[in-house]
C-alpha positions in Angstrom: -57.2 86.7 -25.1 -55.3 90.5 -23.8 -57.8 93.4 -23.3 -57.5 95.8 -26.1 -57.8 99.9 -25.8 -57.6 102.8 -28.1 -56.7 106.1 -28.0 -58.3 108.9 -30.3 -55.9 112.0 -30.9 -58.7 114.4 -31.1 -57.4 117.7 -29.3 -55.5 119.8 -32.4 -57.5 123.1 -32.5 -57.3 122.3 -36.6 -56.4 126.1 -37.3 -55.9 125.4 -41.1 -59.7 124.5 -41.2 -60.6 128.4 -40.9 -63.6 127.7 -39.3 -66.0 127.8 -35.6 -66.5 124.4 -35.6 -63.7 122.3 -33.9 -62.1 119.8 -36.5 -62.9 116.7 -36.0 -66.2 117.3 -36.0 -66.4 118.5 -39.3 -68.7 115.8 -41.3 -68.1 113.5 -44.1 -70.8 111.8 -45.6 -73.3 113.2 -42.9 -71.5 111.9 -39.6 -68.3 113.8 -37.7 -65.0 112.4 -38.8 -64.2 111.7 -35.0 -67.3 109.4 -34.9 -66.6 107.8 -37.7 -63.2 106.8 -36.0 -65.4 105.6 -32.7 -67.7 103.6 -34.7 -65.1 101.5 -36.4 -63.2 101.2 -33.0 -66.4 100.3 -31.3 -66.8 97.2 -33.8 -63.9 95.7 -33.2 -65.3 94.9 -29.5 -62.4 97.3 -27.7 -62.5 97.3 -24.1 -61.9 100.8 -23.2 -61.7 104.0 -26.0 -60.3 106.8 -24.6 -60.3 110.3 -26.7 -58.0 112.6 -26.2 -60.0 116.1 -26.0 -58.6 120.2 -26.1 -60.3 123.0 -27.9 -63.8 122.0 -28.2 -63.7 119.4 -25.9 -67.8 120.2 -24.6 -68.6 119.8 -28.5 -66.9 116.6 -29.0 -68.2 115.1 -25.7 -71.6 116.0 -26.7 -71.1 114.4 -29.9 -69.9 110.9 -28.6 -71.7 110.7 -25.3 -70.8 108.4 -22.4 -69.8 105.5 -24.6 -66.2 106.4 -24.4 -63.9 108.1 -21.5 -62.0 111.8 -22.3 -59.1 113.2 -21.0 -57.8 116.7 -21.3 -54.6 118.0 -23.5 -54.6 121.5 -22.0 -51.8 122.8 -24.1 -51.1 121.1 -27.7 -47.3 120.0 -27.2 -47.0 117.4 -29.8 -48.6 113.7 -30.4 -46.6 111.9 -27.9 -47.5 114.6 -25.4 -51.3 113.5 -26.3 -50.8 110.3 -25.5 -49.0 110.9 -22.5 -51.9 112.3 -21.5 -53.7 109.1 -20.9 -51.3 107.5 -18.8 -53.6 107.8 -15.2 -55.8 105.7 -17.1 -53.8 103.1 -18.8 -50.0 103.0 -18.6 -50.3 100.0 -15.8 -52.9 98.0 -17.7 -51.7 94.8 -19.6 -52.7 94.4 -23.2 -52.6 96.2 -26.7 -53.8 99.6 -27.2 -54.4 101.4 -30.9 -53.5 105.2 -31.2 -55.1 106.8 -34.3 -55.9 110.1 -35.0 -59.8 111.8 -34.7 -59.1 113.4 -38.2 -59.1 109.8 -40.2 -62.4 109.3 -41.1 -61.5 106.8 -43.7 -59.6 104.1 -42.2 -62.5 101.3 -41.9 -62.7 98.9 -38.9 -61.4 95.8 -41.2 -58.4 98.0 -41.6 -58.0 98.0 -38.1 -58.3 94.8 -37.5 -55.8 93.6 -39.8 -53.7 95.9 -37.8 -54.4 94.7 -34.8 -54.2 90.7 -35.5 -50.9 91.5 -37.4 -49.6 93.0 -34.3 -50.6 90.4 -31.7 -49.5 87.6 -34.1 -46.1 89.0 -34.8 -45.3 89.7 -30.9 -44.2 93.2 -31.6 -44.0 95.9 -29.1 -45.1 98.2 -31.8 -47.0 97.9 -35.1 -47.0 100.9 -37.6 -50.0 101.1 -39.9 -48.3 102.1 -43.6 -49.1 102.4 -46.9 -46.8 103.0 -50.3 -48.0 106.0 -52.2 -46.3 107.4 -55.5 -46.0 110.8 -54.4 -45.4 110.7 -50.5 -44.6 114.6 -50.1 -46.0 115.8 -46.2 -45.7 112.2 -45.1 -43.6 110.7 -42.5 -41.1 108.1 -44.1 -40.8 104.7 -43.0 -37.2 104.1 -42.7 -36.2 100.2 -42.5 -32.6 98.8 -41.9 -30.6 96.4 -44.6 -32.6 93.8 -43.4 -36.1 95.3 -44.0 -36.6 96.0 -40.1 -38.7 98.9 -39.8 -36.1 101.1 -38.2 -37.6 104.5 -37.0 -40.2 107.3 -38.5 -38.8 110.6 -40.1 -41.4 113.1 -40.5 -41.2 115.1 -43.6 -39.6 118.2 -42.1 -36.8 116.5 -40.6 -35.9 113.9 -43.5 -33.0 114.3 -45.5 -32.9 114.0 -49.2 -32.1 110.2 -49.3 -35.2 109.7 -46.7 -37.7 111.6 -48.8 -37.5 109.4 -51.5 -38.8 106.8 -49.5 -42.2 106.1 -50.6 -43.6 103.8 -47.7 -45.4 106.3 -45.6 -46.7 106.5 -41.8 -50.5 106.5 -41.9 -50.5 107.8 -38.2 -52.6 104.6 -36.8 -50.5 102.2 -34.3 -51.0 99.6 -32.5 -48.8 98.9 -29.2 -48.0 96.9 -26.3 -49.5 98.8 -24.2 -47.3 98.9 -21.2 -44.1 99.3 -23.3 -45.7 102.2 -25.3 -46.1 103.7 -21.7 -42.9 103.0 -20.8 -41.5 104.8 -24.1 -43.5 107.6 -23.6 -41.5 109.0 -20.7 -38.1 108.8 -22.7 -39.9 111.3 -25.8 -37.6 114.5 -26.3 -38.7 117.4 -28.2 -35.5 118.1 -30.5 -37.0 118.2 -33.6 -37.8 121.0 -35.9 -41.1 121.9 -34.6 -40.1 121.2 -31.0 -42.7 118.9 -30.2 -43.0 115.4 -28.8 -43.8 113.3 -31.7 -45.3 109.7 -31.1 -43.3 108.4 -34.1 -40.1 108.8 -31.9 -41.5 106.1 -29.3 -40.9 103.7 -32.2 -37.2 104.5 -32.8 -37.0 104.1 -28.6 -38.4 101.0 -28.6 -36.2 99.5 -31.4 -32.8 101.1 -29.6 -34.5 98.8 -26.4 -34.1 96.1 -28.3 -37.6 95.8 -29.1 -39.1 94.4 -32.8 -41.3 96.9 -34.4 -43.7 95.7 -37.3 -45.5 97.5 -40.0 -48.6 96.4 -41.6 -49.2 97.4 -44.8 -52.2 98.4 -46.2 -53.8 99.6 -49.8 -57.1 101.5 -48.0 -56.6 105.5 -48.7 -56.2 106.6 -45.3 -55.8 110.4 -45.1 -55.6 112.8 -42.3 -58.1 116.3 -42.7 -56.5 119.1 -42.0 -57.7 121.4 -44.2 -61.0 122.1 -46.5 -59.3 120.7 -49.5 -58.4 117.4 -47.5 -62.3 117.6 -46.3 -63.5 117.4 -49.9 -61.0 114.7 -50.9 -62.4 112.5 -48.2 -65.7 113.2 -48.6 -65.5 112.1 -52.2 -63.5 108.8 -51.7 -65.8 107.9 -48.6 -68.9 108.9 -50.8 -67.5 106.6 -53.7 -67.0 103.6 -51.4 -70.9 103.9 -50.2 -72.1 104.0 -53.7 -70.3 101.0 -54.8 -71.5 99.2 -51.3 -75.3 99.9 -52.4 -74.5 99.1 -56.4 -72.9 95.5 -55.5 -75.9 95.4 -53.0 -78.7 95.4 -56.2 -78.9 99.4 -56.3 -79.0 100.9 -59.5 -77.3 104.3 -59.5 -77.6 106.1 -62.9 -74.7 108.2 -62.3 -72.6 107.9 -59.1 -70.5 111.0 -59.8 -73.6 113.0 -59.2 -75.4 110.9 -56.5 -74.7 111.8 -53.0 -75.5 109.1 -50.2 -74.5 109.6 -46.7 -73.5 106.9 -43.7 -76.1 104.6 -42.5 -78.6 104.5 -45.2 -80.6 101.1 -46.1 -81.5 100.8 -49.8 -83.5 97.5 -51.2 -82.7 95.5 -54.0 -83.7 96.8 -57.7 -84.4 100.8 -56.6 -83.1 103.1 -58.8 -81.5 106.7 -58.0 -81.5 109.2 -60.2 -78.5 112.0 -60.8 -78.7 114.8 -58.1 -80.3 112.9 -55.5 -79.0 113.7 -52.0 -80.0 110.7 -49.4 -79.5 111.6 -46.1 -77.8 109.7 -42.9 -80.8 107.1 -41.5 -82.9 107.2 -44.2 -84.4 103.5 -45.3 -85.4 102.9 -48.3 -87.5 99.4 -50.0 -87.2 97.5 -53.0 -88.3 98.5 -56.2 -88.3 102.2 -55.8 -87.6 105.3 -58.0 -85.6 108.2 -56.6 -86.0 110.6 -59.0 -83.6 113.4 -60.0 -82.6 116.5 -57.6 -84.7 114.6 -54.5 -83.1 114.9 -51.2 -84.5 113.1 -48.5 -83.2 112.8 -44.6 -83.7 110.6 -41.8 -86.9 109.0 -43.9 -88.5 105.4 -44.0 -89.4 104.7 -47.5 -91.6 101.3 -48.1 -91.2 99.1 -51.3 -92.5 100.5 -55.2 -92.4 104.3 -53.9 -91.9 106.7 -56.7 -90.5 110.2 -55.5 -90.2 112.9 -57.9 -88.0 115.7 -57.5 -88.9 116.5 -53.9 -87.6 117.5 -50.2 -88.7 114.9 -47.4 -87.6 115.0 -43.9 -87.9 113.1 -40.7 -90.7 111.0 -42.3 -92.1 108.0 -43.4 -93.9 106.8 -47.2 -95.2 103.8 -47.3 -95.2 100.8 -50.4 -97.0 102.1 -53.6 -96.8 105.9 -52.4 -96.0 108.8 -55.0 -94.4 111.9 -53.7 -94.0 114.8 -56.0 -92.9 116.8 -58.3 -91.7 119.3 -56.3 -93.6 118.1 -52.8 -92.2 119.1 -49.4 -92.9 116.5 -46.9 -91.5 118.0 -43.7 -91.0 116.5 -40.4 -93.4 113.7 -38.6 -95.4 113.4 -41.9 -96.8 110.0 -42.6 -97.9 109.3 -46.3 -100.0 106.1 -46.2 -99.9 102.9 -48.7 -100.9 103.9 -52.3 -101.4 108.0 -51.2 -100.6 110.2 -54.0 -98.4 113.6 -52.5 -98.5 115.9 -56.2 -96.5 118.9 -56.8 -96.4 121.7 -54.8 -98.0 120.5 -52.0 -96.3 120.5 -48.6 -96.8 118.6 -45.6 -96.3 119.3 -42.1 -96.6 116.8 -39.0 -99.3 115.5 -41.2 -100.8 111.8 -41.5 -102.2 110.9 -44.9 -104.3 108.1 -44.8 -104.0 104.9 -47.3 -104.9 105.7 -51.1 -105.5 109.7 -50.3 -104.7 112.1 -52.7 -103.3 115.2 -52.5 -102.4 116.2 -56.2 -101.2 119.8 -56.4 -100.8 123.0 -54.2 -101.9 122.4 -50.9 -100.4 122.9 -47.5 -101.5 120.4 -44.7 -100.2 121.2 -41.4 -100.9 119.8 -38.0 -103.3 117.4 -40.2 -104.7 113.5 -39.8 -106.4 113.0 -43.0 -108.2 109.4 -43.5 -108.3 106.7 -45.9 -109.2 107.6 -49.5 -109.5 111.3 -49.1 -109.2 113.1 -51.9 -107.7 116.9 -51.1 -108.6 119.7 -54.2 -106.3 121.7 -55.0 -105.3 124.9 -53.0 -106.6 123.6 -49.8 -105.1 124.9 -46.7 -105.2 123.8 -42.9 -105.1 126.7 -41.3 -103.6 125.6 -38.1 -101.6 128.5 -36.5 -103.6 131.2 -35.0 -100.3 133.2 -33.7 -100.0 131.8 -30.3 -100.9 127.8 -30.9 -100.9 125.5 -33.6 -104.3 123.1 -33.9 -105.0 120.0 -35.3 -107.2 119.2 -38.6 -109.0 116.1 -38.8 -110.6 114.5 -42.3 -112.5 111.0 -41.7 -112.3 108.2 -44.3 -113.6 109.0 -47.8 -114.2 112.4 -47.5 -113.9 114.8 -50.5 -112.5 118.4 -50.0 -113.1 121.0 -52.9 -110.6 123.0 -54.2 -109.5 126.3 -52.5 -111.0 125.1 -49.2 -109.4 126.7 -45.8 -109.9 124.1 -42.8 -109.6 126.5 -39.3 -108.2 124.2 -37.4 -108.8 123.1 -34.5 -111.9 121.4 -36.6 -113.1 117.6 -37.8 -114.3 116.7 -40.9 -116.6 113.5 -40.7 -116.5 110.4 -42.6 -117.9 110.5 -46.3 -118.1 114.3 -45.9 -118.1 116.6 -48.8 -116.8 120.2 -48.7 -117.7 122.1 -51.2 -115.1 124.5 -53.6 -114.3 127.9 -51.9 -115.5 126.8 -48.5 -114.0 128.3 -45.2 -114.7 125.8 -42.4 -114.4 126.4 -38.9 -116.9 124.3 -37.5 -116.9 120.3 -37.2 -118.6 118.7 -40.6 -120.8 115.5 -39.5 -120.4 112.4 -41.0 -121.8 111.8 -44.9 -122.8 115.9 -44.7 -122.4 118.5 -47.6 -120.5 121.4 -46.0 -120.7 124.9 -47.9 -119.4 128.2 -46.3 -119.1 130.8 -49.0 -121.2 134.2 -49.7 -123.7 133.7 -52.1 -122.7 135.1 -56.0 -124.1 138.2 -57.0 -124.4 139.0 -60.3 -125.0 142.9 -61.6 -125.5 142.9 -64.8 -124.1 145.3 -67.5 -121.7 146.4 -64.7 -118.2 145.6 -66.2 -118.8 148.3 -68.6 -118.9 150.8 -66.3 -115.5 150.1 -64.5 -114.1 149.6 -68.2 -115.1 153.8 -68.6 -113.3 154.3 -64.9 
């Protein structure tokens, strides 16, 4: 079996995006476009992946890491010029090379695998991934000879009237015999409307040299993203694929047109997702859950039979049979235990809420460790920050924290303790103790009428 290589073209500035963010780093369903491309290539067990970078090179390298190799295209003189920059790394190696753009996030690993298989089975020097479109405007056309063989590719700007009527288009993804590719690149010139060195010219060069050229036709929609309009289309199409995959796997999505699920999300069977939900990359949701309307989960782990109601959760864990919301805010590094309740207008930050514990409403728990079967009353606040450092609050199992309690950290409330409503606790409370920390009430008889007269 021959070696497989891949060249990802990611050097273009992307001026039509009108963005400070480098084009191929714009996310589609939670993942940068170029990361989609590289991840799909890695599924194919490609021996070497070389990414051609230019503008924003450092950011691309930061995103993709050390799993790929990089070459710099200092001047953007066309796609053939970009691939030529890879010559010092690959030109003498026997094998098969995929060439594709870093701004085509919709191309799947299955499509790339089929392209490679078709190419190697035919023994062709080059194989083009093509698609038939009702409206091919803007795309390069596949020109075939009378025998139906691929002869050349003509760019839209260089196509005559007859060629523009051709509906088979070049997707911009290719498979080549590696050594023949780099030999042909040396013959490419820039005599065209754009004055650039086109990779598409390699097809005609190989064909004129007597090499066979094939096409692998795909039904998969693959678009290059050059502006924000195309970015939105790519997002919509990928989101539809993601939602369909979840539904076919046993997830109920009430309104797919108003549900947003990013890549790398796992959802168990018989979970129901309501409209307006946004489930971010890295989230894992168990079976038989209900994710209520307008809930947002990012990089969270959710157990089975969890009900989340119109709440925001980030980088946290919710165990089975727990409930969250409505209108709760679970911030990073929080852990809601099995069967626990986080009610309306409750905020957790870096907090563990033990099994069966309840924080029913209007409470802030930050940097806290709450044990099992604890009741935290309305209006409770862990006072965790002194303006310089943050401190921890610990509440033992089976304790009861009354309404409007301030827990001044660092402080520990023992197991089975009871905090009277309205207390400000700044000292540890022993196991089983009752803590009352409030001023004694004073009633001034007949005094209200004096205030009213004023």
